[in-house]
All heavy atoms as a GROMACS GRO file, in nm:
protein
  503
    1MET      N    1  -0.332   0.068  -0.040
    1MET     CA    2  -0.432   0.072   0.066
    1MET      C    3  -0.455  -0.077   0.108
    1MET      O    4  -0.483  -0.160   0.024
    1MET     CB    5  -0.560   0.130   0.014
    1MET     CG    6  -0.660   0.162   0.121
    1MET     SD    7  -0.808   0.253   0.063
    1MET     CE    8  -0.766   0.337  -0.077
    2LEU      N    9  -0.443  -0.102   0.236
    2LEU     CA   10  -0.465  -0.237   0.288
    2LEU      C   11  -0.611  -0.252   0.329
    2LEU      O   12  -0.660  -0.175   0.415
    2LEU     CB   13  -0.368  -0.259   0.407
    2LEU     CG   14  -0.220  -0.252   0.377
    2LEU    CD1   15  -0.143  -0.252   0.508
    2LEU    CD2   16  -0.173  -0.365   0.291
    3THR      N   17  -0.681  -0.342   0.271
    3THR     CA   18  -0.824  -0.358   0.300
    3THR      C   19  -0.854  -0.496   0.344
    3THR      O   20  -0.972  -0.535   0.355
    3THR     CB   21  -0.909  -0.322   0.175
    3THR    OG1   22  -0.870  -0.404   0.067
    3THR    CG2   23  -0.892  -0.176   0.131
    4ALA      N   24  -0.752  -0.576   0.374
    4ALA     CA   25  -0.773  -0.710   0.426
    4ALA      C   26  -0.643  -0.747   0.503
    4ALA      O   27  -0.545  -0.675   0.491
    4ALA     CB   28  -0.803  -0.810   0.318
    5ASP      N   29  -0.648  -0.860   0.576
    5ASP     CA   30  -0.532  -0.909   0.644
    5ASP      C   31  -0.439  -0.971   0.536
    5ASP      O   32  -0.464  -1.080   0.487
    5ASP     CB   33  -0.576  -1.018   0.747
    5ASP     CG   34  -0.463  -1.057   0.838
    5ASP    OD1   35  -0.354  -0.998   0.829
    5ASP    OD2   36  -0.485  -1.153   0.916
    6LEU      N   37  -0.338  -0.899   0.492
    6LEU     CA   38  -0.246  -0.942   0.390
    6LEU      C   39  -0.112  -0.885   0.401
    6LEU      O   40  -0.084  -0.812   0.488
    6LEU     CB   41  -0.313  -0.900   0.253
    6LEU     CG   42  -0.353  -0.752   0.234
    6LEU    CD1   43  -0.233  -0.666   0.202
    6LEU    CD2   44  -0.454  -0.745   0.122
    7THR      N   45  -0.026  -0.920   0.303
    7THR     CA   46   0.107  -0.867   0.294
    7THR      C   47   0.116  -0.778   0.171
    7THR      O   48   0.085  -0.817   0.061
    7THR     CB   49   0.215  -0.974   0.279
    7THR    OG1   50   0.206  -1.063   0.398
    7THR    CG2   51   0.352  -0.923   0.264
    8LEU      N   52   0.166  -0.656   0.193
    8LEU     CA   53   0.193  -0.559   0.086
    8LEU      C   54   0.344  -0.562   0.067
    8LEU      O   55   0.417  -0.526   0.156
    8LEU     CB   56   0.145  -0.421   0.118
    8LEU     CG   57   0.181  -0.315   0.023
    8LEU    CD1   58   0.103  -0.330  -0.112
    8LEU    CD2   59   0.150  -0.174   0.079
    9THR      N   60   0.384  -0.611  -0.050
    9THR     CA   61   0.530  -0.622  -0.080
    9THR      C   62   0.587  -0.496  -0.142
    9THR      O   63   0.543  -0.446  -0.241
    9THR     CB   64   0.556  -0.744  -0.170
    9THR    OG1   65   0.501  -0.861  -0.112
    9THR    CG2   66   0.703  -0.767  -0.190
   10LEU      N   67   0.687  -0.441  -0.076
   10LEU     CA   68   0.760  -0.321  -0.126
   10LEU      C   69   0.838  -0.351  -0.251
   10LEU      O   70   0.867  -0.466  -0.275
   10LEU     CB   71   0.847  -0.264  -0.021
   10LEU     CG   72   0.774  -0.217   0.106
   10LEU    CD1   73   0.877  -0.180   0.216
   10LEU    CD2   74   0.692  -0.088   0.072
   11PRO      N   75   0.869  -0.248  -0.338
   11PRO     CA   76   0.938  -0.270  -0.461
   11PRO      C   77   1.077  -0.347  -0.434
   11PRO      O   78   1.147  -0.322  -0.340
   11PRO     CB   79   0.961  -0.132  -0.521
   11PRO     CG   80   0.851  -0.057  -0.455
   11PRO     CD   81   0.831  -0.112  -0.318
   12ALA      N   82   1.115  -0.435  -0.530
   12ALA     CA   83   1.236  -0.514  -0.520
   12ALA      C   84   1.362  -0.428  -0.543
   12ALA      O   85   1.471  -0.452  -0.486
   12ALA     CB   86   1.236  -0.626  -0.615
   13SER      N   87   1.354  -0.326  -0.630
   13SER     CA   88   1.470  -0.244  -0.666
   13SER      C   89   1.438  -0.096  -0.656
   13SER      O   90   1.438  -0.028  -0.760
   13SER     CB   91   1.519  -0.278  -0.808
   13SER     OG   92   1.552  -0.417  -0.817
   14PRO      N   93   1.415  -0.047  -0.538
   14PRO     CA   94   1.378   0.093  -0.522
   14PRO      C   95   1.494   0.186  -0.550
   14PRO      O   96   1.617   0.147  -0.528
   14PRO     CB   97   1.333   0.101  -0.376
   14PRO     CG   98   1.410  -0.002  -0.304
   14PRO     CD   99   1.417  -0.114  -0.406
   15SER      N  100   1.463   0.307  -0.592
   15SER     CA  101   1.566   0.411  -0.606
   15SER      C  102   1.548   0.509  -0.488
   15SER      O  103   1.442   0.531  -0.438
   15SER     CB  104   1.540   0.484  -0.742
   15SER     OG  105   1.560   0.397  -0.851
   16ILE      N  106   1.658   0.577  -0.458
   16ILE     CA  107   1.654   0.680  -0.348
   16ILE      C  108   1.554   0.780  -0.390
   16ILE      O  109   1.542   0.834  -0.499
   16ILE     CB  110   1.794   0.741  -0.330
   16ILE    CG1  111   1.891   0.636  -0.268
   16ILE    CG2  112   1.786   0.860  -0.243
   16ILE    CD1  113   2.030   0.682  -0.260
   17GLY      N  114   1.462   0.810  -0.289
   17GLY     CA  115   1.361   0.909  -0.310
   17GLY      C  116   1.223   0.846  -0.347
   17GLY      O  117   1.123   0.916  -0.345
   18ASP      N  118   1.225   0.716  -0.391
   18ASP     CA  119   1.096   0.650  -0.412
   18ASP      C  120   1.012   0.649  -0.284
   18ASP      O  121   1.064   0.646  -0.173
   18ASP     CB  122   1.118   0.504  -0.455
   18ASP     CG  123   1.166   0.488  -0.596
   18ASP    OD1  124   1.171   0.591  -0.668
   18ASP    OD2  125   1.197   0.378  -0.634
   19SER      N  126   0.880   0.669  -0.300
   19SER     CA  127   0.795   0.662  -0.181
   19SER      C  128   0.670   0.580  -0.205
   19SER      O  129   0.629   0.556  -0.316
   19SER     CB  130   0.756   0.809  -0.147
   19SER     OG  131   0.667   0.865  -0.245
   20VAL      N  132   0.617   0.535  -0.093
   20VAL     CA  133   0.497   0.452  -0.088
   20VAL      C  134   0.412   0.502   0.029
   20VAL      O  135   0.455   0.524   0.138
   20VAL     CB  136   0.530   0.305  -0.066
   20VAL    CG1  137   0.401   0.225  -0.058
   20VAL    CG2  138   0.618   0.252  -0.172
   21LYS      N  139   0.282   0.536  -0.007
   21LYS     CA  140   0.191   0.578   0.102
   21LYS      C  141   0.112   0.452   0.145
   21LYS      O  142   0.059   0.383   0.062
   21LYS     CB  143   0.100   0.696   0.048
   21LYS     CG  144   0.178   0.814   0.024
   21LYS     CD  145   0.092   0.928  -0.024
   21LYS     CE  146   0.180   1.053  -0.045
   21LYS     NZ  147   0.105   1.166  -0.094
   22ILE      N  148   0.098   0.436   0.275
   22ILE     CA  149   0.028   0.326   0.328
   22ILE      C  150  -0.088   0.373   0.409
   22ILE      O  151  -0.080   0.465   0.489
   22ILE     CB  152   0.125   0.246   0.426
   22ILE    CG1  153   0.256   0.215   0.361
   22ILE    CG2  154   0.058   0.126   0.487
   22ILE    CD1  155   0.247   0.118   0.245
   23SER      N  156  -0.202   0.308   0.382
   23SER     CA  157  -0.319   0.336   0.463
   23SER      C  158  -0.390   0.205   0.500
   23SER      O  159  -0.433   0.131   0.407
   23SER     CB  160  -0.415   0.429   0.383
   23SER     OG  161  -0.526   0.465   0.467
   24ASN      N  162  -0.393   0.170   0.625
   24ASN     CA  163  -0.455   0.045   0.671
   24ASN      C  164  -0.603   0.070   0.697
   24ASN      O  165  -0.634   0.123   0.801
   24ASN     CB  166  -0.380  -0.009   0.792
   24ASN     CG  167  -0.433  -0.146   0.833
   24ASN    OD1  168  -0.523  -0.204   0.770
   24ASN    ND2  169  -0.382  -0.190   0.948
   25LEU      N  170  -0.687   0.024   0.606
   25LEU     CA  171  -0.828   0.040   0.624
   25LEU      C  172  -0.892  -0.096   0.648
   25LEU      O  173  -1.009  -0.115   0.641
   25LEU     CB  174  -0.892   0.100   0.507
   25LEU     CG  175  -0.839   0.239   0.466
   25LEU    CD1  176  -0.904   0.289   0.337
   25LEU    CD2  177  -0.860   0.334   0.577
   26SER      N  178  -0.810  -0.197   0.694
   26SER     CA  179  -0.855  -0.331   0.704
   26SER      C  180  -0.923  -0.361   0.838
   26SER      O  181  -1.000  -0.455   0.849
   26SER     CB  182  -0.738  -0.428   0.690
   26SER     OG  183  -0.653  -0.415   0.808
   27GLY      N  184  -0.893  -0.278   0.939
   27GLY     CA  185  -0.948  -0.297   1.072
   27GLY      C  186  -0.880  -0.409   1.149
   27GLY      O  187  -0.926  -0.446   1.257
   28VAL      N  188  -0.772  -0.460   1.097
   28VAL     CA  189  -0.692  -0.562   1.171
   28VAL      C  190  -0.549  -0.509   1.194
   28VAL      O  191  -0.499  -0.422   1.120
   28VAL     CB  192  -0.684  -0.698   1.095
   28VAL    CG1  193  -0.827  -0.757   1.084
   28VAL    CG2  194  -0.621  -0.686   0.959
   29ASN      N  195  -0.484  -0.565   1.295
   29ASN     CA  196  -0.354  -0.527   1.335
   29ASN      C  197  -0.241  -0.618   1.280
   29ASN      O  198  -0.131  -0.608   1.325
   29ASN     CB  199  -0.337  -0.521   1.487
   29ASN     CG  200  -0.425  -0.424   1.548
   29ASN    OD1  201  -0.467  -0.326   1.491
   29ASN    ND2  202  -0.461  -0.450   1.680
   30THR      N  203  -0.270  -0.702   1.183
   30THR     CA  204  -0.179  -0.798   1.133
   30THR      C  205  -0.140  -0.783   0.988
   30THR      O  206  -0.092  -0.880   0.930
   30THR     CB  207  -0.222  -0.940   1.166
   30THR    OG1  208  -0.358  -0.953   1.104
   30THR    CG2  209  -0.233  -0.966   1.316
   31CYS      N  210  -0.158  -0.671   0.932
   31CYS     CA  211  -0.116  -0.645   0.792
   31CYS      C  212   0.039  -0.631   0.797
   31CYS      O  213   0.096  -0.573   0.889
   31CYS     CB  214  -0.179  -0.524   0.733
   31CYS     SG  215  -0.357  -0.540   0.711
   32ILE      N  216   0.101  -0.681   0.688
   32ILE     CA  217   0.247  -0.688   0.684
   32ILE      C  218   0.299  -0.614   0.565
   32ILE      O  219   0.243  -0.624   0.452
   32ILE     CB  220   0.292  -0.835   0.679
   32ILE    CG1  221   0.249  -0.909   0.809
   32ILE    CG2  222   0.446  -0.843   0.657
   32ILE    CD1  223   0.271  -1.059   0.800
   33LEU      N  224   0.404  -0.538   0.583
   33LEU     CA  225   0.478  -0.476   0.476
   33LEU      C  226   0.598  -0.562   0.449
   33LEU      O  227   0.689  -0.574   0.531
   33LEU     CB  228   0.522  -0.337   0.505
   33LEU     CG  229   0.415  -0.230   0.534
   33LEU    CD1  230   0.479  -0.097   0.571
   33LEU    CD2  231   0.329  -0.217   0.414
   34GLY      N  232   0.602  -0.624   0.332
   34GLY     CA  233   0.711  -0.716   0.293
   34GLY      C  234   0.833  -0.631   0.245
   34GLY      O  235   0.822  -0.556   0.148
   35ALA      N  236   0.947  -0.648   0.317
   35ALA     CA  237   1.068  -0.572   0.281
   35ALA      C  238   1.125  -0.605   0.143
   35ALA      O  239   1.190  -0.520   0.086
   35ALA     CB  240   1.169  -0.592   0.387
   36ASN      N  241   1.104  -0.724   0.098
   36ASN     CA  242   1.146  -0.758  -0.040
   36ASN      C  243   1.299  -0.738  -0.060
   36ASN      O  244   1.339  -0.690  -0.166
   36ASN     CB  245   1.062  -0.682  -0.150
   36ASN     CG  246   1.060  -0.759  -0.278
   36ASN    OD1  247   1.101  -0.870  -0.286
   36ASN    ND2  248   1.003  -0.691  -0.382
   37GLY      N  249   1.371  -0.766   0.041
   37GLY     CA  250   1.521  -0.757   0.034
   37GLY      C  251   1.583  -0.624   0.080
   37GLY      O  252   1.701  -0.616   0.091
   38SER      N  253   1.498  -0.528   0.107
   38SER     CA  254   1.551  -0.397   0.153
   38SER      C  255   1.533  -0.390   0.306
   38SER      O  256   1.457  -0.471   0.369
   38SER     CB  257   1.473  -0.279   0.093
   38SER     OG  258   1.497  -0.276  -0.044
   39LEU      N  259   1.593  -0.290   0.372
   39LEU     CA  260   1.574  -0.268   0.507
   39LEU      C  261   1.452  -0.179   0.525
   39LEU      O  262   1.411  -0.098   0.437
   39LEU     CB  263   1.695  -0.192   0.570
   39LEU     CG  264   1.826  -0.265   0.566
   39LEU    CD1  265   1.937  -0.180   0.615
   39LEU    CD2  266   1.818  -0.395   0.637
   40ILE      N  267   1.387  -0.188   0.644
   40ILE     CA  268   1.284  -0.090   0.681
   40ILE      C  269   1.325  -0.029   0.813
   40ILE      O  270   1.345  -0.098   0.914
   40ILE     CB  271   1.144  -0.156   0.701
   40ILE    CG1  272   1.100  -0.230   0.566
   40ILE    CG2  273   1.039  -0.057   0.749
   40ILE    CD1  274   0.971  -0.304   0.576
   41MET      N  275   1.348   0.102   0.812
   41MET     CA  276   1.397   0.172   0.930
   41MET      C  277   1.529   0.115   0.988
   41MET      O  278   1.554   0.106   1.104
   41MET     CB  279   1.293   0.179   1.043
   41MET     CG  280   1.165   0.241   1.009
   41MET     SD  281   1.174   0.416   0.973
   41MET     CE  282   1.208   0.485   1.134
   42GLY      N  283   1.614   0.068   0.894
   42GLY     CA  284   1.748   0.020   0.924
   42GLY      C  285   1.745  -0.125   0.972
   42GLY      O  286   1.850  -0.178   1.016
   43VAL      N  287   1.634  -0.194   0.970
   43VAL     CA  288   1.627  -0.330   1.016
   43VAL      C  289   1.577  -0.425   0.908
   43VAL      O  290   1.490  -0.388   0.828
   43VAL     CB  291   1.514  -0.334   1.133
   43VAL    CG1  292   1.498  -0.473   1.184
   43VAL    CG2  293   1.553  -0.238   1.248
   44SER      N  294   1.640  -0.538   0.906
   44SER     CA  295   1.606  -0.637   0.802
   44SER      C  296   1.473  -0.708   0.846
   44SER      O  297   1.450  -0.719   0.961
   44SER     CB  298   1.717  -0.741   0.774
   44SER     OG  299   1.738  -0.812   0.895
   45GLY      N  300   1.404  -0.755   0.750
   45GLY     CA  301   1.275  -0.829   0.780
   45GLY      C  302   1.157  -0.743   0.745
   45GLY      O  303   1.162  -0.628   0.718
   46ASN      N  304   1.040  -0.810   0.758
   46ASN     CA  305   0.914  -0.741   0.727
   46ASN      C  306   0.865  -0.655   0.848
   46ASN      O  307   0.916  -0.672   0.955
   46ASN     CB  308   0.809  -0.845   0.700
   46ASN     CG  309   0.840  -0.929   0.571
   46ASN    OD1  310   0.910  -0.880   0.480
   46ASN    ND2  311   0.805  -1.044   0.564
   47LEU      N  312   0.773  -0.568   0.824
   47LEU     CA  313   0.715  -0.484   0.923
   47LEU      C  314   0.567  -0.522   0.940
   47LEU      O  315   0.486  -0.522   0.843
   47LEU     CB  316   0.725  -0.335   0.885
   47LEU     CG  317   0.656  -0.234   0.975
   47LEU    CD1  318   0.723  -0.227   1.110
   47LEU    CD2  319   0.657  -0.097   0.904
   48THR      N  320   0.528  -0.559   1.062
   48THR     CA  321   0.382  -0.590   1.090
   48THR      C  322   0.322  -0.463   1.146
   48THR      O  323   0.375  -0.404   1.247
   48THR     CB  324   0.369  -0.709   1.189
   48THR    OG1  325   0.432  -0.818   1.130
   48THR    CG2  326   0.227  -0.730   1.217
   49LEU      N  327   0.214  -0.415   1.088
   49LEU     CA  328   0.141  -0.300   1.138
   49LEU      C  329   0.065  -0.342   1.266
   49LEU      O  330  -0.012  -0.434   1.265
   49LEU     CB  331   0.049  -0.247   1.036
   49LEU     CG  332   0.106  -0.202   0.900
   49LEU    CD1  333  -0.003  -0.147   0.808
   49LEU    CD2  334   0.217  -0.100   0.921
   50ASP      N  335   0.089  -0.268   1.371
   50ASP     CA  336   0.022  -0.304   1.498
   50ASP      C  337  -0.087  -0.194   1.530
   50ASP      O  338  -0.124  -0.175   1.641
   50ASP     CB  339   0.115  -0.317   1.608
   50ASP     CG  340   0.194  -0.191   1.638
   50ASP    OD1  341   0.178  -0.085   1.570
   50ASP    OD2  342   0.280  -0.190   1.736
   51ASN      N  343  -0.136  -0.125   1.428
   51ASN     CA  344  -0.240  -0.023   1.439
   51ASN      C  345  -0.337  -0.046   1.325
   51ASN      O  346  -0.303  -0.043   1.207
   51ASN     CB  347  -0.176   0.112   1.433
   51ASN     CG  348  -0.273   0.224   1.449
   51ASN    OD1  349  -0.385   0.220   1.397
   51ASN    ND2  350  -0.235   0.325   1.524
   52ALA      N  351  -0.462  -0.068   1.362
   52ALA     CA  352  -0.562  -0.110   1.266
   52ALA      C  353  -0.609   0.008   1.173
   52ALA      O  354  -0.673  -0.007   1.080
   52ALA     CB  355  -0.688  -0.160   1.336
   53THR      N  356  -0.555   0.128   1.207
   53THR     CA  357  -0.592   0.251   1.133
   53THR      C  358  -0.464   0.329   1.088
   53THR      O  359  -0.481   0.452   1.067
   53THR     CB  360  -0.690   0.338   1.209
   53THR    OG1  361  -0.629   0.382   1.327
   53THR    CG2  362  -0.822   0.268   1.234
   54ALA      N  363  -0.354   0.265   1.080
   54ALA     CA  364  -0.225   0.340   1.046
   54ALA      C  365  -0.233   0.402   0.908
   54ALA      O  366  -0.284   0.336   0.810
   54ALA     CB  367  -0.112   0.243   1.055
   55SER      N  368  -0.180   0.521   0.893
   55SER     CA  369  -0.158   0.584   0.766
   55SER      C  370  -0.023   0.657   0.769
   55SER      O  371  -0.004   0.733   0.863
   55SER     CB  372  -0.271   0.683   0.736
   55SER     OG  373  -0.396   0.611   0.705
   56PHE      N  374   0.065   0.626   0.677
   56PHE     CA  375   0.194   0.691   0.681
   56PHE      C  376   0.262   0.678   0.537
   56PHE      O  377   0.205   0.615   0.452
   56PHE     CB  378   0.283   0.637   0.785
   56PHE     CG  379   0.301   0.482   0.775
   56PHE    CD1  380   0.399   0.429   0.704
   56PHE    CD2  381   0.208   0.399   0.840
   56PHE    CE1  382   0.420   0.292   0.693
   56PHE    CE2  383   0.223   0.269   0.835
   56PHE     CZ  384   0.329   0.208   0.759
   57GLU      N  385   0.376   0.744   0.527
   57GLU     CA  386   0.449   0.738   0.404
   57GLU      C  387   0.586   0.682   0.432
   57GLU      O  388   0.650   0.710   0.535
   57GLU     CB  389   0.458   0.872   0.337
   57GLU     CG  390   0.532   0.871   0.203
   57GLU     CD  391   0.532   1.014   0.140
   57GLU    OE1  392   0.487   1.109   0.203
   57GLU    OE2  393   0.569   1.021   0.026
   58LEU      N  394   0.635   0.590   0.338
   58LEU     CA  395   0.774   0.541   0.348
   58LEU      C  396   0.849   0.600   0.232
   58LEU      O  397   0.800   0.613   0.124
   58LEU     CB  398   0.774   0.389   0.331
   58LEU     CG  399   0.714   0.308   0.439
   58LEU    CD1  400   0.694   0.161   0.395
   58LEU    CD2  401   0.792   0.315   0.565
   59VAL      N  402   0.974   0.638   0.257
   59VAL     CA  403   1.062   0.689   0.148
   59VAL      C  404   1.187   0.607   0.156
   59VAL      O  405   1.246   0.579   0.261
   59VAL     CB  406   1.096   0.843   0.172
   59VAL    CG1  407   1.199   0.884   0.071
   59VAL    CG2  408   0.973   0.925   0.165
   60PHE      N  409   1.235   0.563   0.041
   60PHE     CA  410   1.356   0.480   0.034
   60PHE      C  411   1.475   0.583   0.038
   60PHE      O  412   1.485   0.671  -0.049
   60PHE     CB  413   1.358   0.400  -0.094
   60PHE     CG  414   1.476   0.307  -0.098
   60PHE    CD1  415   1.473   0.196  -0.012
   60PHE    CD2  416   1.582   0.330  -0.174
   60PHE    CE1  417   1.574   0.103  -0.008
   60PHE    CE2  418   1.691   0.244  -0.172
   60PHE     CZ  419   1.689   0.127  -0.091
   61THR      N  420   1.562   0.560   0.130
   61THR     CA  421   1.674   0.646   0.158
   61THR      C  422   1.811   0.598   0.116
   61THR      O  423   1.913   0.661   0.131
   61THR     CB  424   1.675   0.696   0.299
   61THR    OG1  425   1.703   0.578   0.385
   61THR    CG2  426   1.556   0.765   0.345
   62GLY      N  427   1.812   0.466   0.075
   62GLY     CA  428   1.940   0.402   0.034
   62GLY      C  429   1.966   0.279   0.120
   62GLY      O  430   1.878   0.242   0.202
   63ALA      N  431   2.077   0.211   0.095
   63ALA     CA  432   2.105   0.083   0.154
   63ALA      C  433   2.118   0.089   0.303
   63ALA      O  434   2.093  -0.010   0.373
   63ALA     CB  435   2.233   0.022   0.091
   64THR      N  436   2.164   0.196   0.366
   64THR     CA  437   2.190   0.200   0.512
   64THR      C  438   2.063   0.196   0.597
   64THR      O  439   2.060   0.113   0.691
   64THR     CB  440   2.270   0.331   0.551
   64THR    OG1  441   2.391   0.330   0.471
   64THR    CG2  442   2.310   0.331   0.696
   65LYS      N  443   1.964   0.272   0.563
   65LYS     CA  444   1.839   0.274   0.640
   65LYS      C  445   1.723   0.209   0.562
   65LYS      O  446   1.628   0.171   0.622
   65LYS     CB  447   1.802   0.418   0.677
   65LYS     CG  448   1.890   0.485   0.780
   65LYS     CD  449   1.868   0.431   0.915
   65LYS     CE  450   1.951   0.508   1.017
   65LYS     NZ  451   1.932   0.454   1.151
   66GLY      N  452   1.737   0.206   0.430
   66GLY     CA  453   1.631   0.148   0.349
   66GLY      C  454   1.507   0.236   0.346
   66GLY      O  455   1.514   0.360   0.329
   67TRP      N  456   1.389   0.183   0.366
   67TRP     CA  457   1.262   0.251   0.376
   67TRP      C  458   1.250   0.318   0.510
   67TRP      O  459   1.266   0.251   0.618
   67TRP     CB  460   1.146   0.157   0.352
   67TRP     CG  461   1.141   0.100   0.215
   67TRP    CD1  462   1.191  -0.020   0.177
   67TRP    CD2  463   1.095   0.161   0.099
   67TRP    NE1  464   1.170  -0.035   0.039
   67TRP    CE2  465   1.109   0.072  -0.011
   67TRP    CE3  466   1.029   0.280   0.072
   67TRP    CZ2  467   1.073   0.099  -0.140
   67TRP    CZ3  468   0.991   0.312  -0.057
   67TRP    CH2  469   1.012   0.222  -0.164
   68VAL      N  470   1.214   0.447   0.513
   68VAL     CA  471   1.206   0.526   0.637
   68VAL      C  472   1.066   0.580   0.640
   68VAL      O  473   1.020   0.641   0.544
   68VAL     CB  474   1.314   0.633   0.649
   68VAL    CG1  475   1.294   0.723   0.767
   68VAL    CG2  476   1.453   0.570   0.648
   69ILE      N  477   1.006   0.574   0.762
   69ILE     CA  478   0.873   0.637   0.785
   69ILE      C  479   0.891   0.787   0.790
   69ILE      O  480   0.969   0.832   0.877
   69ILE     CB  481   0.803   0.581   0.906
   69ILE    CG1  482   0.778   0.428   0.888
   69ILE    CG2  483   0.670   0.649   0.932
   69ILE    CD1  484   0.734   0.361   1.011
   70VAL      N  485   0.815   0.863   0.712
   70VAL     CA  486   0.826   1.010   0.716
   70VAL      C  487   0.703   1.078   0.763
   70VAL      O  488   0.700   1.202   0.774
   70VAL     CB  489   0.872   1.064   0.578
   70VAL    CG1  490   1.013   1.021   0.544
   70VAL    CG2  491   0.773   1.033   0.470
   71GLY      N  492   0.595   1.014   0.781
   71GLY     CA  493   0.469   1.074   0.834
   71GLY      C  494   0.388   0.976   0.907
   71GLY      O  495   0.387   0.854   0.865
   72LEU      N  496   0.312   1.017   1.006
   72LEU     CA  497   0.222   0.932   1.084
   72LEU      C  498   0.085   0.980   1.071
   72LEU      O  499   0.053   1.095   1.054
   72LEU     CB  500   0.265   0.916   1.221
   72LEU     CG  501   0.398   0.851   1.248
   72LEU    CD1  502   0.438   0.860   1.396
   72LEU    CD2  503   0.399   0.711   1.206
   0.00000   0.00000   0.00000
């Protein structure tokens, strides 16, 4: 749960099927999900949340797509 303007770093060595639930309760649009060497939605680099009330789940799908958003 994000409760301040900060970076939440994803696991360094995820396994396929691992999941992380994200809930931004900080009230700011600049919380960051640190990719920690994996892809997020097939793209390298970190993900900045642009919604101050975002809640969703990420599932690690493997090296090709990395972490994928499965719910909004």
